[in-house]
VOLOVO-431738 format. One record per residue (C-alpha): residue number from 1; x, y, z; chain. Coordinates in steps of 0.001 Angstrom, whole numbers, m for minus. Layout:
N
(NUM, (X, Y, Z), "A") ...
# end
This chain:
505
(1, (104876, 130410, 94363), "A") (2, (104806, 126781, 93165), "A") (3, (107921, 124673, 92977), "A") (4, (110039, 125665, 89951), "A") (5, (110890, 122193, 88710), "A") (6, (111856, 118688, 89740), "A") (7, (114305, 116016, 88672), "A") (8, (114770, 112297, 89248), "A") (9, (118488, 111434, 89285), "A") (10, (120729, 108514, 90303), "A") (11, (123827, 108649, 92499), "A") (12, (126398, 106056, 91347), "A") (13, (129850, 107034, 92634), "A") (14, (131439, 105338, 89621), "A") (15, (130056, 108039, 87325), "A") (16, (132465, 110594, 88827), "A") (17, (135802, 110598, 86941), "A") (18, (137614, 110842, 90274), "A") (19, (136053, 107525, 91277), "A") (20, (135457, 105740, 87972), "A") (21, (138978, 106210, 86578), "A") (22, (137654, 105731, 83061), "A") (23, (134783, 103347, 83861), "A") (24, (132410, 106311, 83947), "A") (25, (132695, 106509, 80145), "A") (26, (130570, 103350, 79934), "A") (27, (127552, 105306, 81206), "A") (28, (128022, 108414, 79097), "A") (29, (124271, 108746, 78451), "A") (30, (123699, 109115, 82196), "A") (31, (126447, 111734, 82435), "A") (32, (125059, 113679, 79469), "A") (33, (121578, 113660, 80998), "A") (34, (122974, 114840, 84349), "A") (35, (124693, 117742, 82583), "A") (36, (121346, 118670, 81012), "A") (37, (119698, 118594, 84430), "A") (38, (122409, 120871, 85827), "A") (39, (121962, 123310, 82933), "A") (40, (118226, 123453, 83504), "A") (41, (118596, 124014, 87249), "A") (42, (121032, 126835, 86550), "A") (43, (118479, 128402, 84210), "A") (44, (115757, 128149, 86869), "A") (45, (117989, 129926, 89419), "A") (46, (116460, 128396, 92568), "A") (47, (117119, 129901, 95977), "A") (48, (116906, 126435, 97531), "A") (49, (117370, 122887, 96263), "A") (50, (115609, 120149, 98232), "A") (51, (117270, 116744, 97939), "A") (52, (115623, 113569, 99203), "A") (53, (118258, 110884, 99589), "A") (54, (118048, 107170, 100475), "A") (55, (121492, 107473, 102066), "A") (56, (120713, 110302, 104468), "A") (57, (119668, 109494, 108042), "A") (58, (116795, 107012, 107843), "A") (59, (114349, 105767, 110467), "A") (60, (111601, 103160, 110264), "A") (61, (108878, 105550, 111436), "A") (62, (110211, 109087, 110999), "A") (63, (111375, 111446, 108233), "A") (64, (114664, 113016, 109263), "A") (65, (115425, 116526, 108005), "A") (66, (119070, 117507, 108429), "A") (67, (119358, 120248, 111074), "A") (68, (121707, 123178, 111522), "A") (69, (123038, 125919, 109303), "A") (70, (125457, 123963, 107105), "A") (71, (127111, 120612, 106463), "A") (72, (130241, 119183, 104865), "A") (73, (130717, 116001, 102904), "A") (74, (133284, 114334, 100699), "A") (75, (133753, 111150, 98680), "A") (76, (136612, 109759, 100761), "A") (77, (134804, 106454, 101342), "A") (78, (135067, 106007, 97570), "A") (79, (138795, 106908, 97558), "A") (80, (138087, 110382, 96176), "A") (81, (138391, 112664, 99175), "A") (82, (139289, 115550, 96899), "A") (83, (135610, 115685, 95864), "A") (84, (134045, 117667, 98687), "A") (85, (131331, 120224, 99335), "A") (86, (130304, 122683, 102011), "A") (87, (126561, 123195, 101775), "A") (88, (124494, 125871, 103479), "A") (89, (121097, 124707, 104745), "A") (90, (117899, 126720, 104317), "A") (91, (117080, 126619, 108028), "A") (92, (114152, 129020, 107655), "A") (93, (112360, 126746, 105193), "A") (94, (113217, 123739, 107378), "A") (95, (111516, 125465, 110305), "A") (96, (108336, 125949, 108277), "A") (97, (108333, 122314, 107110), "A") (98, (108753, 121156, 110707), "A") (99, (105997, 123435, 111964), "A") (100, (103549, 122108, 109357), "A") (101, (104511, 118541, 110283), "A") (102, (104066, 119337, 113964), "A") (103, (100574, 120616, 113197), "A") (104, (99730, 117271, 111605), "A") (105, (100379, 117838, 107914), "A") (106, (97773, 117890, 105137), "A") (107, (95500, 115226, 106630), "A") (108, (95196, 117100, 109920), "A") (109, (94396, 120312, 108095), "A") (110, (91664, 118619, 106078), "A") (111, (90207, 117171, 109265), "A") (112, (90371, 120572, 110958), "A") (113, (88500, 122144, 108061), "A") (114, (85927, 119356, 108184), "A") (115, (85418, 119926, 111897), "A") (116, (84999, 123656, 111328), "A") (117, (82344, 122985, 108683), "A") (118, (80510, 120373, 110745), "A") (119, (77018, 121775, 111259), "A") (120, (76396, 119392, 114116), "A") (121, (78715, 121428, 116280), "A") (122, (80550, 118388, 117583), "A") (123, (83990, 119268, 118892), "A") (124, (86974, 117305, 117621), "A") (125, (89146, 115712, 120269), "A") (126, (92352, 117546, 121065), "A") (127, (95641, 115731, 121614), "A") (128, (98821, 116996, 123174), "A") (129, (102391, 116231, 122218), "A") (130, (103025, 114828, 125695), "A") (131, (105836, 117273, 126275), "A") (132, (107827, 116355, 123181), "A") (133, (110015, 119145, 121885), "A") (134, (109207, 120958, 118684), "A") (135, (110534, 119501, 115400), "A") (136, (110355, 115961, 116711), "A") (137, (108117, 113417, 118331), "A") (138, (105384, 111275, 116902), "A") (139, (102298, 112013, 118964), "A") (140, (99099, 111132, 117093), "A") (141, (98456, 114799, 116210), "A") (142, (101865, 115181, 114581), "A") (143, (103171, 114054, 111225), "A") (144, (106347, 111997, 111900), "A") (145, (108973, 114363, 110538), "A") (146, (111523, 116725, 112044), "A") (147, (115159, 117436, 112781), "A") (148, (115662, 115200, 115790), "A") (149, (117907, 112138, 115708), "A") (150, (120846, 113351, 113617), "A") (151, (123258, 110400, 113573), "A") (152, (125654, 111586, 110890), "A") (153, (125872, 115284, 109974), "A") (154, (128073, 114653, 106936), "A") (155, (126545, 114895, 103468), "A") (156, (125901, 111429, 102010), "A") (157, (126769, 110389, 98469), "A") (158, (123089, 110458, 97488), "A") (159, (123342, 114214, 98089), "A") (160, (126937, 114784, 97019), "A") (161, (126641, 113377, 93505), "A") (162, (123750, 115644, 92459), "A") (163, (125673, 118571, 93973), "A") (164, (128778, 117568, 91978), "A") (165, (126981, 118215, 88694), "A") (166, (124783, 121108, 89787), "A") (167, (127633, 123107, 91298), "A") (168, (129541, 123005, 88040), "A") (169, (126802, 125169, 86537), "A") (170, (125217, 126968, 89472), "A") (171, (126178, 127711, 93069), "A") (172, (123953, 130473, 94400), "A") (173, (121606, 128273, 96445), "A") (174, (120988, 126660, 99806), "A") (175, (119899, 123076, 100290), "A") (176, (117554, 120993, 102398), "A") (177, (118418, 117316, 102860), "A") (178, (115639, 114882, 103754), "A") (179, (115961, 111176, 104467), "A") (180, (113442, 108504, 103573), "A") (181, (111709, 106208, 106063), "A") (182, (110207, 102767, 106425), "A") (183, (106724, 104282, 106486), "A") (184, (104152, 103527, 103748), "A") (185, (104308, 105191, 100350), "A") (186, (101249, 107315, 101151), "A") (187, (103153, 109019, 103974), "A") (188, (106113, 109726, 101677), "A") (189, (103680, 111444, 99332), "A") (190, (102293, 113410, 102277), "A") (191, (105829, 114446, 103227), "A") (192, (106081, 115910, 99736), "A") (193, (102767, 117716, 100205), "A") (194, (104109, 119262, 103408), "A") (195, (107178, 120431, 101494), "A") (196, (104968, 122022, 98837), "A") (197, (102900, 123825, 101465), "A") (198, (106056, 125201, 103110), "A") (199, (107323, 126429, 99745), "A") (200, (104029, 128183, 99072), "A") (201, (103982, 129805, 102521), "A") (202, (107515, 131179, 102231), "A") (203, (107421, 132057, 98541), "A") (204, (110797, 130392, 98207), "A") (205, (112062, 129571, 94705), "A") (206, (112742, 125837, 94971), "A") (207, (113875, 122952, 92800), "A") (208, (113293, 119401, 94004), "A") (209, (115893, 116693, 93298), "A") (210, (114788, 113108, 93998), "A") (211, (118020, 111167, 94364), "A") (212, (117767, 107413, 93909), "A") (213, (119118, 104516, 91878), "A") (214, (116698, 101992, 90403), "A") (215, (116989, 98185, 90691), "A") (216, (120268, 96670, 91887), "A") (217, (119354, 93289, 90360), "A") (218, (119817, 93929, 86651), "A") (219, (122637, 91542, 85666), "A") (220, (123855, 88084, 86649), "A") (221, (127425, 89375, 86641), "A") (222, (126520, 92605, 88433), "A") (223, (127562, 93257, 92036), "A") (224, (124117, 92257, 93375), "A") (225, (123097, 89550, 90894), "A") (226, (119890, 89254, 88928), "A") (227, (116195, 88716, 89588), "A") (228, (113407, 88990, 87045), "A") (229, (111905, 91772, 89176), "A") (230, (114975, 93940, 88453), "A") (231, (114282, 94753, 84793), "A") (232, (110541, 94716, 85506), "A") (233, (110979, 97430, 88128), "A") (234, (113152, 99589, 85883), "A") (235, (110741, 99315, 82955), "A") (236, (107761, 100212, 85156), "A") (237, (109362, 103105, 87018), "A") (238, (110753, 104687, 83862), "A") (239, (107314, 104458, 82222), "A") (240, (105606, 105968, 85276), "A") (241, (108080, 108792, 85809), "A") (242, (108653, 109361, 82109), "A") (243, (104916, 109928, 81659), "A") (244, (104318, 111753, 84962), "A") (245, (101502, 109343, 85914), "A") (246, (102404, 109414, 89602), "A") (247, (99323, 107533, 90832), "A") (248, (100964, 104363, 89559), "A") (249, (103789, 104873, 92070), "A") (250, (101412, 103483, 94706), "A") (251, (100985, 100255, 92717), "A") (252, (104512, 99032, 93499), "A") (253, (104095, 96688, 96467), "A") (254, (106810, 96269, 99074), "A") (255, (107581, 92645, 98196), "A") (256, (108143, 93489, 94528), "A") (257, (110351, 96474, 95375), "A") (258, (112344, 94376, 97838), "A") (259, (112982, 91644, 95278), "A") (260, (114040, 94273, 92748), "A") (261, (116370, 95797, 95382), "A") (262, (115386, 99287, 94323), "A") (263, (116928, 102288, 96012), "A") (264, (114964, 105413, 95212), "A") (265, (111267, 104583, 94987), "A") (266, (110290, 106404, 98174), "A") (267, (112370, 109382, 97071), "A") (268, (110390, 109539, 93827), "A") (269, (107085, 109275, 95717), "A") (270, (108090, 112164, 97997), "A") (271, (108915, 114241, 94927), "A") (272, (105513, 113392, 93451), "A") (273, (103884, 114653, 96646), "A") (274, (105763, 117941, 96303), "A") (275, (104166, 118285, 92856), "A") (276, (100662, 117363, 94052), "A") (277, (97902, 119228, 92221), "A") (278, (100286, 120859, 89742), "A") (279, (100485, 120334, 86003), "A") (280, (103660, 118516, 85030), "A") (281, (105345, 117926, 81709), "A") (282, (107512, 114835, 82218), "A") (283, (110416, 113728, 80050), "A") (284, (112658, 110684, 80257), "A") (285, (116247, 111749, 79629), "A") (286, (118193, 108500, 80083), "A") (287, (118205, 104968, 81446), "A") (288, (121224, 102667, 81705), "A") (289, (122119, 99519, 83640), "A") (290, (125665, 98908, 82404), "A") (291, (127017, 97863, 85785), "A") (292, (123996, 95837, 86901), "A") (293, (122273, 98747, 88665), "A") (294, (119586, 100848, 87022), "A") (295, (120273, 104568, 86569), "A") (296, (117322, 106656, 85418), "A") (297, (117006, 110399, 84852), "A") (298, (113758, 112272, 84251), "A") (299, (112881, 115939, 84260), "A") (300, (109567, 117480, 85336), "A") (301, (108560, 120894, 84040), "A") (302, (106043, 122352, 86485), "A") (303, (103065, 124484, 85526), "A") (304, (100012, 125847, 87304), "A") (305, (97306, 124137, 89359), "A") (306, (95738, 120971, 87941), "A") (307, (92925, 119486, 90025), "A") (308, (93192, 116168, 88176), "A") (309, (96641, 115537, 89665), "A") (310, (95832, 115052, 93340), "A") (311, (97089, 111496, 93078), "A") (312, (96986, 110521, 96741), "A") (313, (93321, 111539, 96966), "A") (314, (92545, 109569, 93797), "A") (315, (94414, 106504, 95041), "A") (316, (92747, 106695, 98447), "A") (317, (89270, 106865, 96929), "A") (318, (89957, 103792, 94810), "A") (319, (91581, 101993, 97732), "A") (320, (88645, 102774, 100030), "A") (321, (86163, 101385, 97502), "A") (322, (88279, 98241, 97205), "A") (323, (88493, 97874, 100986), "A") (324, (84752, 98322, 101408), "A") (325, (84091, 95510, 98924), "A") (326, (86609, 93296, 100698), "A") (327, (85134, 94047, 104104), "A") (328, (81661, 93183, 102864), "A") (329, (82890, 89753, 101777), "A") (330, (85036, 89055, 104857), "A") (331, (84450, 85751, 106587), "A") (332, (82730, 85677, 110021), "A") (333, (85984, 85468, 111995), "A") (334, (87237, 88730, 110492), "A") (335, (83844, 90443, 110795), "A") (336, (83866, 89539, 114476), "A") (337, (87341, 91058, 114958), "A") (338, (86399, 94233, 113103), "A") (339, (83155, 94649, 115054), "A") (340, (84998, 94297, 118347), "A") (341, (87709, 96802, 117408), "A") (342, (85284, 99363, 115964), "A") (343, (82972, 99124, 118979), "A") (344, (85871, 99789, 121323), "A") (345, (87526, 102587, 119315), "A") (346, (84332, 104508, 118542), "A") (347, (82418, 103965, 121765), "A") (348, (84699, 102442, 124358), "A") (349, (82538, 99313, 124396), "A") (350, (84066, 95876, 124982), "A") (351, (82085, 93203, 123135), "A") (352, (81622, 89688, 124565), "A") (353, (79972, 86634, 123014), "A") (354, (76787, 87324, 124993), "A") (355, (76421, 90596, 123055), "A") (356, (76227, 88835, 119668), "A") (357, (72448, 88638, 119612), "A") (358, (71310, 90519, 116493), "A") (359, (70216, 88941, 113212), "A") (360, (73602, 89723, 111685), "A") (361, (75201, 87224, 114055), "A") (362, (72665, 84387, 113900), "A") (363, (74596, 82502, 111225), "A") (364, (77982, 82512, 112941), "A") (365, (79703, 79116, 112636), "A") (366, (79143, 76895, 115665), "A") (367, (82880, 76189, 116006), "A") (368, (83437, 79799, 117067), "A") (369, (81655, 78956, 120306), "A") (370, (82448, 75256, 120687), "A") (371, (86199, 75357, 119985), "A") (372, (88968, 76619, 122254), "A") (373, (92186, 77809, 120585), "A") (374, (94672, 80631, 120534), "A") (375, (94131, 83322, 117908), "A") (376, (96112, 86207, 116437), "A") (377, (94537, 89344, 115027), "A") (378, (96713, 91200, 112494), "A") (379, (95880, 94729, 111339), "A") (380, (97400, 96427, 108296), "A") (381, (96974, 99929, 106911), "A") (382, (98226, 100972, 103469), "A") (383, (100087, 97678, 103258), "A") (384, (102032, 98253, 106484), "A") (385, (101533, 96473, 109795), "A") (386, (99432, 98547, 112188), "A") (387, (99043, 96076, 115050), "A") (388, (99275, 92355, 115795), "A") (389, (98553, 90637, 119090), "A") (390, (97366, 87143, 119857), "A") (391, (97481, 84137, 122115), "A") (392, (99533, 81018, 121456), "A") (393, (97004, 78818, 123273), "A") (394, (93452, 79362, 124468), "A") (395, (92904, 81817, 127306), "A") (396, (89105, 82050, 126904), "A") (397, (86293, 79515, 126810), "A") (398, (85893, 79765, 123012), "A") (399, (87545, 81083, 119858), "A") (400, (84947, 83841, 119484), "A") (401, (85875, 85364, 122840), "A") (402, (89576, 84967, 122007), "A") (403, (89082, 86983, 118806), "A") (404, (86932, 89650, 120461), "A") (405, (89587, 90330, 123091), "A") (406, (92635, 90100, 120841), "A") (407, (91146, 92444, 118225), "A") (408, (90986, 95203, 120832), "A") (409, (94511, 94447, 122040), "A") (410, (95936, 94453, 118499), "A") (411, (94415, 97882, 117823), "A") (412, (95117, 99537, 121149), "A") (413, (97863, 97722, 123063), "A") (414, (100573, 96749, 120567), "A") (415, (103585, 98598, 122045), "A") (416, (105032, 99254, 118585), "A") (417, (102196, 101547, 117542), "A") (418, (99915, 104322, 118734), "A") (419, (96329, 103348, 119482), "A") (420, (94164, 103137, 116375), "A") (421, (91871, 106136, 115946), "A") (422, (88327, 106250, 114607), "A") (423, (89319, 107936, 111339), "A") (424, (91661, 105035, 110545), "A") (425, (89014, 102318, 110816), "A") (426, (87796, 102382, 107170), "A") (427, (91391, 101918, 105975), "A") (428, (92234, 98852, 108009), "A") (429, (92737, 95363, 106644), "A") (430, (92245, 92668, 109291), "A") (431, (93274, 89004, 109314), "A") (432, (92558, 86381, 111950), "A") (433, (94814, 83359, 112438), "A") (434, (93424, 80541, 114564), "A") (435, (96280, 78596, 116091), "A") (436, (96889, 74895, 115864), "A") (437, (98578, 73094, 118741), "A") (438, (102358, 73828, 118786), "A") (439, (104624, 70804, 118498), "A") (440, (108317, 70589, 119378), "A") (441, (110777, 69984, 116542), "A") (442, (114402, 68895, 116579), "A") (443, (115560, 70453, 113314), "A") (444, (114925, 73474, 111121), "A") (445, (114459, 70969, 108283), "A") (446, (110983, 70387, 109728), "A") (447, (109987, 74009, 109121), "A") (448, (108317, 75517, 106052), "A") (449, (107745, 79295, 106087), "A") (450, (104567, 78983, 104025), "A") (451, (102987, 76178, 106050), "A") (452, (104313, 76500, 109607), "A") (453, (104735, 79300, 112078), "A") (454, (107626, 79061, 114523), "A") (455, (108005, 79569, 118282), "A") (456, (111510, 80114, 119654), "A") (457, (112301, 79787, 123347), "A") (458, (115450, 80506, 125341), "A") (459, (115009, 80442, 129104), "A") (460, (112154, 82788, 129889), "A") (461, (112309, 84491, 126486), "A") (462, (109781, 83348, 123903), "A") (463, (109025, 84688, 120448), "A") (464, (106580, 83715, 117705), "A") (465, (106222, 84385, 114003), "A") (466, (103179, 83436, 111968), "A") (467, (103515, 81476, 108711), "A") (468, (103116, 82724, 105155), "A") (469, (104051, 86365, 105744), "A") (470, (105015, 88750, 102926), "A") (471, (108760, 89283, 102799), "A") (472, (109625, 86222, 104917), "A") (473, (111085, 83820, 102368), "A") (474, (113428, 81510, 104303), "A") (475, (113427, 79463, 107495), "A") (476, (116529, 81272, 108795), "A") (477, (114830, 84629, 108246), "A") (478, (111715, 83380, 110031), "A") (479, (113719, 82172, 113030), "A") (480, (115837, 85338, 113190), "A") (481, (112768, 87579, 113248), "A") (482, (111158, 85465, 115973), "A") (483, (114382, 85675, 118015), "A") (484, (114522, 89452, 117583), "A") (485, (110932, 89753, 118819), "A") (486, (111848, 87698, 121879), "A") (487, (115075, 89595, 122551), "A") (488, (117156, 86440, 122085), "A") (489, (120734, 87326, 121019), "A") (490, (122236, 85731, 117923), "A") (491, (124048, 82495, 118687), "A") (492, (122089, 81743, 121837), "A") (493, (120732, 78180, 122070), "A") (494, (117013, 78020, 121295), "A") (495, (114200, 75496, 121591), "A") (496, (111960, 75290, 118506), "A") (497, (108276, 74587, 118073), "A") (498, (106168, 74727, 114949), "A") (499, (102458, 75244, 114470), "A") (500, (99872, 75535, 111715), "A") (501, (97154, 78156, 111472), "A") (502, (93833, 78563, 109748), "A") (503, (93934, 82063, 108226), "A") (504, (90742, 84050, 107842), "A") (505, (90694, 87142, 105590), "A") 
# end
């Protein structure tokens, strides 16, 4: 049985009369739309309501699903403790979601089917979970979702406010509460696909509620101020969700979303994944930004299968074609890094400069072999960092050898990530930064985040951050990140150096 319906809703505490004390009347269109949503959910009579909330437990690399049989929450942090709910969890459906995630999710299933159909008879490599317990862990064969890591069992306001309106009209349901993560948008969509598969397996009657406010930067006199990206985000997201064209959700880059200070984008993407391959009639019900924060409500009437609406597959195909064109036009430094990484990942072969003998390498720039310098290799996948390792100064007899070695290290030895696998290689974007000579500086006034990288040193601790990185907009931010990488506590005296790089893409 497909999902019954889905809704995109905000969660401003001020819209509750118990909190707003009259101010809620200024967003009456939002309230009226919420009432309509509650009426429709009551008419659908779901057995379970799944709520994805930006204010539930959140991890950088893991989707947390609230565990247990039930949970309590109230609005006491907003001086309205009388607004409270006891919610019963659908633990059976949670178990199925976790089992599908443990088995690798939709990508793993597609790969398994491909292996089964492979006429060559080659066996796919098996991977264990290294003893991790069920419903958790992030071994390469698992999708990073489960019930481990519960930090706060209480219902958050991103869950409570939808329940406030729904429970006025309908109460015969259980819930599932899922947090967002810092993972790429594609994985949020896949989390939704896993949810859809679990619903289909159990036959559960389910409504999906994507809780999330829009931009928090809509007014100069609002609590978070104004940026031009604020109204731009709200206009774009309301057009996308109001039309049901979910492929465009992937076109919102992280830097734009950060500047807009949006709240719910990943929640909306997860909802879209739960509707993957299904016909959807979308309708915009309301949009207001009276208090400087965007509140948008849309409804999604769900129909039968629609093969034209597998948006992640469509986006991936377009992205792969774009990446292939970019890879074909990469400069020699990047081609060298990619060749080294691919040779190691696919065949366990470590490439050295003596191996660069074919015609494809005859036109390599001479400076690759005549110059000694440190080099960093940065790897991204779906817009997110996938590995970055380098050398501040030369450790090899030429830049080419430096790149060949560091490409392998970035893809296999960065402690923040699992080793890159062969199926990931087509999706990787690789940059090479060749280091200039670091020079000591006496003041942060001599730094420029676009032009200079920074090295921070305190005793034996040393950290580095490259220049001109997305999302790093100030010198203080640059220094703080470098200190965090080095494990240097805030306030500790540091020695600063700056350096320039030549970036190859």
